[in-house]
C-alpha positions in Angstrom: 60.2 104.2 101.0 59.0 102.3 98.0 61.6 100.9 95.2 65.8 100.9 96.2 67.5 103.3 97.9 69.2 105.0 95.4 72.5 106.0 97.8 75.2 108.3 95.7 78.9 108.0 96.8 81.5 110.7 96.3 85.1 109.7 96.9 87.2 110.0 94.0 91.2 111.5 93.6 93.1 109.8 96.0 93.0 105.6 96.8 92.7 107.6 100.4 88.9 108.4 99.3 88.2 105.8 97.3 89.1 103.2 99.2 86.7 103.3 101.8 84.0 104.9 99.4 84.5 101.2 97.9 84.1 99.5 101.2 81.2 101.1 102.4 79.4 100.1 98.6 80.3 96.3 99.6 78.9 96.4 103.0 75.9 98.3 101.7 75.6 95.7 98.4 75.7 92.7 101.1 72.7 93.7 103.1 69.8 91.1 102.8 66.5 92.4 102.7 67.3 95.9 101.1 67.6 96.9 97.5 70.2 99.3 97.4 71.5 101.2 94.1 74.9 102.8 94.3 76.1 105.3 92.1 79.8 106.8 92.4 80.5 110.2 91.4 84.4 110.7 90.4 86.1 113.1 87.5 87.7 112.0 84.3 91.1 112.5 85.9 91.0 110.4 89.2 92.1 107.1 90.0 88.3 106.5 90.8 88.2 105.7 86.7 90.1 102.3 86.7 89.2 101.2 90.6 85.5 102.0 90.7 84.3 99.7 87.4 86.7 97.1 88.4 84.7 96.4 91.6 81.6 96.5 89.6 79.9 99.8 90.8 78.8 102.4 88.2 80.6 105.4 88.1 79.3 109.4 87.1 81.9 111.8 86.1 81.0 115.3 87.0 84.0 118.0 86.7 86.7 118.1 89.9 87.0 121.2 91.8 90.5 121.4 93.2 90.7 122.5 96.9 94.4 124.5 98.1 94.8 122.8 101.0 95.5 125.9 103.0 94.4 129.8 102.4 95.9 130.8 99.4 95.2 133.0 96.6 93.8 129.8 94.4 91.0 129.7 97.1 89.1 132.7 95.9 89.1 130.6 92.4 87.0 127.7 94.1 83.7 129.9 94.3 84.2 129.5 90.1 84.7 126.6 89.6 82.2 125.1 92.1 79.0 126.7 90.1 79.4 124.8 87.1 79.9 121.4 88.7 77.4 122.5 91.4 75.0 122.8 88.6 75.9 119.5 86.8 75.7 117.4 90.2 72.3 118.5 91.1 70.8 117.1 87.9 72.6 114.1 87.9 71.3 113.6 91.6 67.3 114.5 90.2 68.3 111.3 87.4 69.3 108.9 90.0 66.4 110.0 92.1 68.9 110.1 95.1 68.2 109.2 98.9 71.5 110.0 100.2 74.7 111.4 99.1 77.4 110.6 101.3 80.8 112.2 100.8 84.3 111.0 101.9 86.1 114.6 101.4 88.6 115.8 98.3 87.5 117.7 95.2 84.7 115.5 94.3 82.8 115.3 97.4 82.0 119.9 97.6 80.2 120.2 94.8 78.1 117.0 95.7 77.2 118.0 99.3 76.5 121.7 97.7 74.2 119.8 95.2 72.6 117.5 97.9 71.5 120.6 99.7 69.9 122.6 97.4 68.5 119.0 96.2 67.4 119.0 99.7 68.7 115.1 99.4 70.5 114.5 103.2 74.2 113.9 103.3 76.9 111.8 105.2 80.4 112.5 105.7 83.1 110.3 106.3 86.4 112.2 107.6 89.2 109.3 107.3 91.9 111.8 108.5 92.8 113.2 112.3 92.7 116.7 110.3 90.1 117.1 107.8 90.3 119.0 104.6 87.8 122.1 103.2 85.3 119.7 101.5 84.6 117.9 104.7 84.8 121.0 107.1 82.2 122.0 104.6 80.2 119.2 104.6 79.5 118.7 108.1 77.8 121.9 108.4 75.4 120.6 105.9 75.2 116.7 107.2 72.7 114.8 108.7 75.2 112.6 110.1 79.0 112.7 110.5 81.6 109.7 111.1 84.9 110.0 111.8 87.7 107.5 112.0 90.2 109.1 114.4 89.1 110.1 117.7 89.3 113.9 118.5 88.7 115.0 115.0 87.3 118.5 114.7 84.6 117.8 113.2 81.0 119.3 113.9 79.3 116.1 115.5 81.1 113.7 114.5 80.2 110.1 115.9 83.4 107.5 116.0 82.9 105.1 113.6 86.5 104.2 112.1 87.4 103.2 108.5 85.5 101.5 106.5 88.3 98.4 105.0 88.0 95.8 102.3 87.2 92.3 103.7 90.0 91.0 102.4 91.9 93.0 104.8 89.2 93.0 107.9 88.7 88.8 107.7 92.6 88.3 107.3 94.1 86.1 109.7 97.5 86.2 109.1 98.8 83.7 111.4 96.5 80.8 109.4 98.4 82.4 105.7 101.8 83.2 106.7 103.1 80.2 105.4 101.3 80.8 102.1 102.3 84.8 101.5 106.2 84.1 102.6 106.4 81.1 100.1 104.1 83.5 97.6 106.9 86.1 97.9 110.1 83.9 98.0 110.3 84.1 101.6 111.6 81.7 104.0 108.7 80.2 106.0 110.3 81.0 109.9 112.4 84.2 109.9 110.9 87.5 111.4 109.7 89.5 108.6 110.2 93.3 108.0 107.3 94.6 105.3 108.7 98.2 103.9 106.2 100.0 101.6 106.2 104.1 100.9 102.7 104.0 99.2 101.9 103.2 95.3 104.7 105.2 94.5 107.1 104.2 96.9 109.3 106.5 99.2 112.5 107.6 98.7 113.8 108.1 102.5 112.2 104.5 103.2 114.0 103.1 100.3 117.3 105.0 101.2 117.2 104.0 104.8 115.9 100.0 104.4 118.4 99.2 101.8 120.9 100.7 104.0 120.3 98.3 107.2 120.3 95.8 105.0 122.9 94.2 105.9 122.2 94.4 109.8 118.9 93.3 109.1 119.5 90.0 107.1 123.2 89.4 109.5 120.5 89.3 112.1 118.4 86.8 110.6 115.4 89.4 109.4 114.2 88.9 106.3 112.6 91.9 103.9 109.8 92.5 101.6 110.2 96.3 100.0 108.3 97.7 97.7 110.2 99.9 96.0 107.8 102.0 93.8 107.2 101.4 89.9 109.4 104.3 88.9 112.1 103.3 91.4 114.2 101.0 89.7 117.7 102.1 90.7 116.7 100.8 94.3 118.2 97.4 94.8 120.1 95.2 97.0 122.8 92.6 96.2 122.7 89.2 96.7 122.7 88.3 100.3 125.5 86.3 101.6 124.8 81.9 102.2 123.2 82.2 105.7 122.1 85.7 105.7 118.1 86.0 105.6 116.1 86.6 102.0 115.9 90.7 101.2 113.2 90.6 98.3 112.3 93.5 96.6 109.4 94.4 94.4 108.0 96.9 92.5 104.4 97.0 93.9 102.4 95.2 96.1 99.4 93.8 94.4 98.0 91.9 97.3 98.6 93.6 100.2 96.5 91.1 102.8 99.5 88.7 101.6 102.0 91.4 102.5 100.6 91.7 105.9 100.0 87.9 106.2 103.8 87.6 105.6 105.3 90.3 108.0 105.8 90.3 111.6 106.4 94.5 111.3 105.8 97.2 108.6 107.9 100.4 107.9 105.6 102.7 106.4 103.9 106.4 106.4 101.1 107.2 108.1 98.4 107.5 105.5 94.6 107.0 107.2 93.8 103.9 105.1 97.5 102.4 105.9 97.0 102.7 109.7 93.6 101.3 110.3 94.6 98.4 108.1 97.6 97.8 110.0 95.2 97.9 113.1 92.4 95.8 111.5 95.1 92.8 111.2 97.1 93.3 114.0 100.4 94.1 112.3 102.5 96.6 114.0 103.8 99.3 112.5 106.8 101.7 112.5 105.2 105.1 111.1 107.2 107.5 108.9 105.0 110.2 109.0 104.7 112.2 105.2 106.7 115.4 106.4 105.4 118.1 104.2 101.4 118.8 104.5 99.6 119.7 107.4 100.5 117.2 109.9 97.9 114.8 109.2 99.9 111.8 109.3 101.7 111.9 112.5 97.7 112.3 114.0 97.0 109.6 112.3 99.5 107.0 113.2 99.0 108.7 117.0 96.1 106.9 118.2 97.7 103.4 117.5 100.9 104.3 118.5 99.5 105.2 122.1 97.8 101.8 122.3 100.6 100.0 121.9 100.7 99.2 118.8 103.3 100.9 116.7 106.4 103.3 116.5 106.9 107.0 115.3 109.5 108.1 114.0 110.1 111.8 112.0 110.8 111.3 108.4 114.4 113.0 109.4 115.1 110.8 112.2 115.5 107.4 110.0 118.4 106.2 108.6 119.9 103.0 108.3 121.2 103.4 112.0 117.7 103.7 113.5 116.7 101.0 111.8 119.3 98.8 113.3 119.2 100.3 116.9 115.6 100.0 116.9 113.5 97.7 114.4 116.2 94.9 114.4 116.2 94.0 118.5 112.2 94.0 118.0 112.2 91.9 115.5 114.2 89.5 116.9 112.3 89.5 120.2 109.0 87.1 119.4 107.0 88.1 122.6 107.8 91.9 122.3 106.5 91.5 118.8 103.6 89.8 120.1 102.5 92.5 122.4 103.0 95.0 120.0 100.7 93.1 117.7 97.6 92.2 120.1 98.0 96.0 120.9 97.6 96.8 117.3 94.9 94.7 116.7 93.1 95.7 120.1 92.7 99.2 118.5 91.4 98.7 115.2 87.9 98.8 113.9 86.9 95.9 111.9 83.2 96.7 111.4 83.7 100.3 111.0 82.2 99.6 107.0 79.1 98.3 108.6 79.0 100.9 110.8 78.4 103.7 108.5 76.5 101.7 106.0 73.8 101.4 109.3 74.3 105.1 109.5 73.7 105.8 105.7 70.4 103.4 105.9 69.3 105.3 109.1 69.5 108.8 107.3 68.6 107.6 103.8 65.1 106.4 105.1 
């Protein structure tokens, strides 16, 4: 092969697709002695319009193909939507002289897979979740290689590579950054710390349970960093009485690396990226899977929980009393916390970005 390797990445829509796509792009860009030209595909309505250019990558837009998660009458509309998008995507692959297409699932990936097949461009699929969606189930049948994040993911020829993550996460030394991180969030340097977050928009059940347990947590000396979500301005905690630990509420966490460094335990959902990030940094999690969908969040968290790196609680069971009964004793037991942290770290895959980059370059060549 002469000239640069042209890699086309299809992972628009949600952060769960975009973040691993950009982590792979960063890994490819770091490669010494390899000239890689990276182009990301997306749609005008996705988060990629903001996130991809901000990371310094070219973004080309294609028509979206919304995919139902389950067989419904909307599934019958998909073929008609696909035709035009595949046509435009195939022309784009020819313009870019693509050597390989890498898809991460979702409504950008399906037309990319089908266009690549027609253009005879090899495909690599990466699946983030334990239960793959429709796009990646189709893509895996067309792919030269398939990488998965969770052991036992039901995709043909799936190879376990883990979740590609940003180097600001995989390179994080939580112990070394702890004092700095806690100062950043106006937390005490030496208290056990619970991090509460429910994704970029927050989660109502986590907000209710955590604020309801504020007295039990802070009276036990546990301080809290709680990201409520930017629209949830009604989620507040009264000022703590003298002698109690701080309870800090913020709308959103711009620096997740510092939030992870500040914390000893996270109370959170079980999205694929969240689970992988906690394992990579060695932060135990109390995972509350989203109670809707196909149960993928529970499956995402289960391997880490079974490895001893976290707890699992159903959304319906989460309550202030559960936090007081289960999390307060754990947070006030340094030896138990350290054991959970060690097991979480051991279950992580901090080099998944490099392993996926190896796979992509092998296929491109």
